[in-house]
Every structure is written in structure tokens, then in C-alpha cells.
N, C-alpha and C positions, 0 to 999 in steps of 0.2 A: 504550809498550808496555801492554797492558791484562790486568791479574791477576784471577782469579776466587779466592774464598774460601768452599769449600766447610765448612760448620759444620754437625753433627750433635750436639745436646745429648744428654747420657750420663744414664740414670735413676740416682737420682729425679730428677724434674722439679719446680722450685722454682716458685712462684708469681712472676713476673715483676713484679708491682705491690709485693710484701712483700718477698722478699729476692732479686732479681737477681744477685747478686754472689757467692751460694754455688752458682749453676748451672755446671755443668763442662761443656766439650764436647771432642767429638774434632774436629779440624780439618785440612786440608791446602790449601795455596797452589799455584793453578797458574799459570803463564805463557801468553802468547798460544799457543804451540804445543803446550800441554795437558801439558809438564813439572810433576812436582812440586818446587816449590823452597823448601819448609817444610813442617811438618806438625807436629801435638801430639796427645798424648792424655791427656783428664783436665784441661784446662787453663781456667783462670778466663778471661771475657773479658777482664779488663785484661792477663793475660798475653800473651792474642793481639793485642790492640792495642798492647802494648809491641814485640811483636815486628815488627809491620808500620811502626811509628814508626822503630824502629833501623835498619830497612831503607831507610827514605825513600820509602815506599809511600803513596800517597794516591788517595783516588777508586776502590777496588777493589770491585769488584762482589760482593755477599754474597750466595752461595747459600745458603739455610737449609734442612734436610732434617729434618722432623717426623716421628714415628712413622708407620708406613703405617696402623696402625688407626686414625688419628685422622680420616683422609678416606676417604670411601666412594666405589668406583669405580661409575659408571652408564653407561647408553648411550642416548642420545635421539635418538629417530626425527622429526627435524624437517624437513618437504620444503623448508622455505624456505631462500633462498641468501642473502638480505640480514641482515646481522648485528643489525641492529635488530630485524627479525621473529622471527631467532632466540631472541635474548635473552628477548622477550617470552613466546615459548612455551616457553621450557626448563623454568620450574617445574613445566608440567602436563605434561611428557614424561617428567619422572623421579620425579613424585609417589609413584606408586606403588611405586616401588623403595625409597624411604625411609622407616622407621619412626619418622618424628618429624615435626611440624607444619612445613612446608614454609616459612612465614613465618621460622621461627628458624634456616634453613640458608642457608649462603653456597655459591652453586653456581658453579663454573670451569669454562668451555668449553675442551675441546681440540680435537684434530683431528680431521676427517671420516674416517671409514670405510664400507665398504661396509654395516654394519650401522647407523650412525649417528654421531653425535658423542660422543667419548668426555667424560665430564663426573665433574667431582671433585665431592663434595659433604661439607661440614664445617659443625659447629655454630659458630655465628656468635661466641658468646663464645669458643670455643676459638681460633676464629680470629684475634679480635682480640687474645688473649694472645699467640699465637705471634707475630704482628706486632711487639708491644711488646716481646718479647723480643728481636727482631733488630733494633731500630731504634736510633737514636741510637749507634751504635757510632762511633769517632772511624777516620778514614782509610777507612772502607769507606763505601757505599751500598746498601741492600737492593736486589736484583733480581729476586729470585724466592723462593718457598716451594713444596717439592716432598715429597710423602710419599716417605719414603725408598726402598721397596721399588719405586717407580714408577721409579728410576734404574737397575735391575738392566738389564744386555745382554739382549735378547731374543734366544730360542732358536727358530728358524723351526719351526713346527708343533707345539711342546712348551710346556716349562714351564722357570725359570731359579730356583734356589734359594740363598740366600746364608746360609751358619749364622754368626750374630753373637752369640757367647755363649748365652743363654738363650733368645733370638728367633730366629727362622727368617723371612728375607723371601722373600717368593715373586711371580714375576710371570709373565702367562701371555703367549704369541704375539700374543693380541689386545688387550694394554697392560692388563689387569686385574692389580691388587697387591694384597695383603694381608700381614697380619703376623701369625703365632702363635706359640705357644711350640714350640720345638724338640722337646720330648716328644710333640708333638700330631702330626708328620708322618706317623708309621704310619695315623692316622685320615685324613689328608686324602690320602694315597696313592692310595685307590681314586677320589677325583675326580681326580686328575692321570691316572690310567690311562684315564679315556675321552677318547677322540680328538678334537680342538678341530674337527674338521669332517666331513661325513658320509664323507670317503672312509675305505676300510677299509684300516687300517694295521695291521701286526702288533706295534709296539712307538710308543710315546710317549717323544720324546726328552726328556730332563730334564738339563740341566746344573747341576752342585753345586759352590759356590764356597765355600771354608772354608780357614781356615789349616792347618797340618800339625798343629797343636797340637788346634784344633776337630775336626779329623777322628779323631784319637785320643779324645777325650773322647765325640763324639757318636756312637760306632759303635752303639750300639743303636738310636739314631733312623734311621740311615743304614740299617741292616740292615731295619728297619720298612719303611723306604723302598721299598725294591730287592722287598720280600716279595712284592707283588702279580703281579709276574712281567712285567707290560703295560709297565715305565718300562724306558727304556734310560738307565742314568746314567752320565753320564759327568763324572767328578772333575776339578776345575782347582783346584790350589794356591794360594793367596794368600800371597804373600811379607810382605805388610803390614795393616794394617785394611782391614776391608769398603770403609769411607770411602772409600778410595783407588780400589776397583773401581766404586764408584757415580759419584764425579767423573771417572773415564776414561771412562765408559760416557756421562755426559751430554755431555762434551767433543767427543769424536768421533760422537756422535749415533747411537749403539748402543741408545737407548733410545726411548720414547714418552712421557715425563710430561706432566702437567697442572701448569700454573703457578696456583698459587693467589692469586697477587696481581692479582686481576682486581677490576674494579667500583671499589666502594669501598675498597677493599683495594690498588686499583693503585698500583703505584710509578711508574708514568708518568704522562704528561699523558693526559687522557681521550682526545684525536683527535690521532692522527698528524700531524705537520706535512708535508702534501704538498710543501712546497718545501724539504725537506731534502736531495735528491740534487740540489739545484739551486742549494744554497748557495756552492761555488765561483764558479759562471756568475755568479750574483747578484753576488758579490764583487767579481769584474772587471768588470761591467758598470756596478757602482757608482763603483767608480775611473775607469773610463773616462769616465762620465757627468760627475764631479764634474771632471775633467781639461778635459772640452768645456766645462762651465761656466764653469770659470776662463777658459779661453781668449777664449771669447765676452763675459766681462765685461771682460776686457782690452783686446779690439779694440774693446767700445763705447765705453770711457773713450778710448781713441786718436781714434777717428772723431769723438767729440764734441767733442774739442779742435781737430781740424782743422776740425769746423764752424763752432766759437767763433771761431777764426781769420778763416776766411772770412767771417762776418758781420759782424767787425770791418772788414775790408777794403770789404766793399759799403758800410757805413754811412759810412767814410772818403769813398768816392768819391759818396756820394747827397749829402753834406754840402758836397762842393764843388760840385755841381749845384745843391743848393737851400740855399745857407746861413742861409734866412730860416726854414726848417721846423726848429722844435725839438720837434716832437711826435711825429713818425714814428721808431720805433725798428727794431731789425733785423728782426725778426719781422713787421713791417709794410710793408717798403720793397718788397717784390715786389709785393703786392696795391695800395700806393701808386700806383707806376710803372704798373702795368696800368692803373689807373683811369683816369692821365692820359692814357696813349693811347689808352684808348677814347674818351675826351672829345674829345681831339683829332682823333680819327679821325672821329667822328660831325659834329664842327663844320666840318673841312674847314679851307682855307684862310681867314685872315682876310677878310671880305666887307667891305672898304671901297672908295672909287673907284677909287684910285691901283691896288690890286692886280688889282681886276677888268681893269680896262684893261691892265695889265702882262700877264696871261695871255692876254687876248684878241689884244692885239697880238703876242706870241710864236707863238701859234698862226697867226695872219694870215701873220707871216713865214715860217713852215714850210710854207704851203701851196703846191703846184706850181703855177705859173702863176698869182702872187698877183696881177698885174698885173688880172688879168681879175675881181678882187672889190674892191668899193669900197663905203666905206659912205658913207649920204647924211647920217645925222643920228646923235648918241649923247647918251642921256639916262640921267640916273643917280638913284634914290630911296633917299635916305637912310633914311627909313621902313620900306621894305620889302627896302634891302640889295641891290638889283637894277639891273644895268646894261643897257639896251635900246638896241640898235643897227637901225637901218634899212639893211639891208646886199642888194648887189645882186651877182649872178656871173652868168659866161656860162651856168653848168649849174646844177642842184639840186645835182649830186653834190659841189660845191664847197661850198656851204652846209653841207651834212651832213657834209664831211671837218672844216669848222672847229669845228661843233657838238660832234662826237667827240672831237677833241682836247682842247677845253675839259673835257669830259666825264672825259677820262683823266686830268686834272689835279686830278680830286677836286671838280670845280665843277659846279653843275646847270645845264645849258645845253639851252635848248628853241628850238625855230624855229617861229613862228606866222605867220598870216597870209601864205603862202606864196602868190606870184603867176606863173605861168608865162607869160611873153611871148616876142616873137620874137625880141626880142635877148638873151633869156636868163631869168632867175628871180630875183626880189626877194621877200624877207620879213624879220620883224623877228625878231631874234636877243635872247632873253632870258637873262642870266648872274648867277647869284647862288652866294653861298658854300657851297650845297650842305647 
């Protein structure tokens, strides 16, 4: 469960670099549903951390509330839409609204309205001091810093005021906040009586928050607030401290504050991770990928083992056929056998006299009407590996059939010096190993 710790320092404010432990705080702890689980008034940082530790809470989001008069509300009319160009143009857009060197001001960008962007401006040194005050706490991490008045719930078309002792927190419906002395409410009432828009209205609504005790104490200031007659003041009593009202309005988005923790004071990474919404899917995909890789590796080992066994069997068969070959290994068996087959195919049958006579006699005996074919002479040349036969047949077709039969056995058979006679045809049959 995500917890939020809202902390508001109590005056007088101490220097966080000199004596931070002397600073006192009002605080309230909210759970994820917005219910207050613990609270304190005028406690030290150690007391707050001790309470968190006793309840075994960790990584609580710390929301720091600083006095509203520490940060100035501005409006920046910037036509650009890309954040890079907006940040570049921001100092120039609000420079005239700030009575201080713009280079010494920290600017925080808020939401966009019809009038422009809401902007909070605060002195850089003061911002650094507030960040230091709320940093390094145990069990929590700084999530945001807001001007306290900016967390008041908005009153549509009017103003919201919260009396907090000698200070009055004020916010308008356009999000403009300020803090002033409660005694000065009468002077400010004339400003609030002006309608926030061009619409003609009889009264300007004002919501006034305070405890019953504050209502009693601040009767004079409240009467001065009502005196102009243009303000329709609605009183709402607080049962607890004003900080709880601010925390409630922030949790339920009843306000439009500007987080001062931006730029160099950002508590988050400079760039949001675009893969954050996809993290669950990426995790599932990573697990699936790991399983798939493991399966593929396992199958690879299995098939490699099978291949090794087949290579061993192939080598055993090869050694039986070629026991004298000790150079060929399993990776070369296929290439060696293919080479031997190509050599054997290109050479054809062994071209000696006996072989050539055997093939020639076989083809002669297979001829239809072999008796009509006769050999007149047979000559063999060892140097050329050729068998030359003078052959006679009743037709040339029989001579051609004899030649084709020998060629079908892989031999090179040629018929030359063919002479056609009345009794048939005769020629010279030359046979070699191919």
C-alpha cells in the first residue's frame, strides 16, 4: 500500500544547514484511500521518523508544504507545445512578472489553461534550502514540494480562504495562491470582490475554512471580509488542523498546485521511462525467451549427440570397406566417397582387353538375330586401350544397336568406315573404356 506523508514546517523556520533538528513540523499520514492514519502537531523530524519506524512503514512519499509567500504565482503565455521549447521560452515569458533577476529564480511549470501555463517562481537559494530540509529522511523519499496555499480546494468562480493562526491562506479559481496576515483580510477583500471573469455577477463566492476556535478569534478579520458586500462568504468549520484540509484536497484532486521539484530539483529521473507501462509484458516475454533458449540448447545437445553416434557408425562402415585408409575422418567421409564415385564414373569400366571383349560379347549375344552379325577380325591396342572389331551385319541397324548397347554400359563405342553392300553393311567398331 502506498502512503503519503504531508509535512508543513511550523514558524519560526530554522536554517537546515545550521540546526535542522530544531525545526518543528505539523504532519499527517495518508494511506492509499486518502484516510489519515496518523498525525502530529509541532513534532520534530526524529519524532516523525520514529512513528514511521514503529509502524514498519518504508518508502513513504513525502509531500513538503512550504509557506505560500515563498513562491510567486505567474502565468506564461507560450504558443509552443513541445516541452523542450516551452522550457526554453519560459524565463522570457514570466520575466516581467518577477521583480528579481530571472537567472536567480527557479521556475516550475504547471498545467495549461486558456490564459497560459501556470508557473511557480521561487528564489534558487531558498528552494535549495527547502529541498535540503525535506531530504535525507528515514523511511520516506521526497516526492513533491508545494506552496501550502496552492493546496486549498478551489471555489468555482471565486476564492478559498483558510485561517491558520496569524496567517490566512488564499487561492483563486484560476489557481493563484498567496499568504498574508489574517489582519490584512479586510484590505484584500476589495480585490476578491472583483469578479474573476467578464461575466456580470451579483456576488463573488468565498469559501472560508477555519476551526471553531479560529472563527472566534478572527471575528474582526472576518467582519472586515464581509464588509464590502460583494462577497458571498460560506463558512466551513475544520475539526482538525488546516494541514488535513490541504492533504485531503491534494489527494482527491480538488486543487491545482504546481510541484516545485522540477529541473535541477527533480526527485525523479530526467526522462520518464517509455517502457514502464510495458514492464509486465516485457517480464513475461523475457521468461518465455529464457525457456525457449533453454529448450533450444537442450535440443541442440541432444541432436549433437545423435550426430556423433551416426558419425561413429559411418566411420566403422568406411573402415570395413577401406581398411587401409587412416587419413579420412568422420567429417571427410562424405567428400572422400563422392570423389571416389566421381572418379569411378568418369573412368568407366576398367579398359583392358578381357573387359572390352566381355562387354562386346554380352551385347552381341543380346542382339535380336545375332546370327546375322559376324566379326571378321579383332584387334586390341594396349597403348590406346581400344578394341577394334571388323563387323558385318545384314543391316546397319544391327550395327547401331550393338554400338548403343556398349555405350549404355559406360563404354565409348564408335562405328566407322561403314560400307553398305547388297548383302548388308560392314564397318569398324571401336570400343574403349570411356
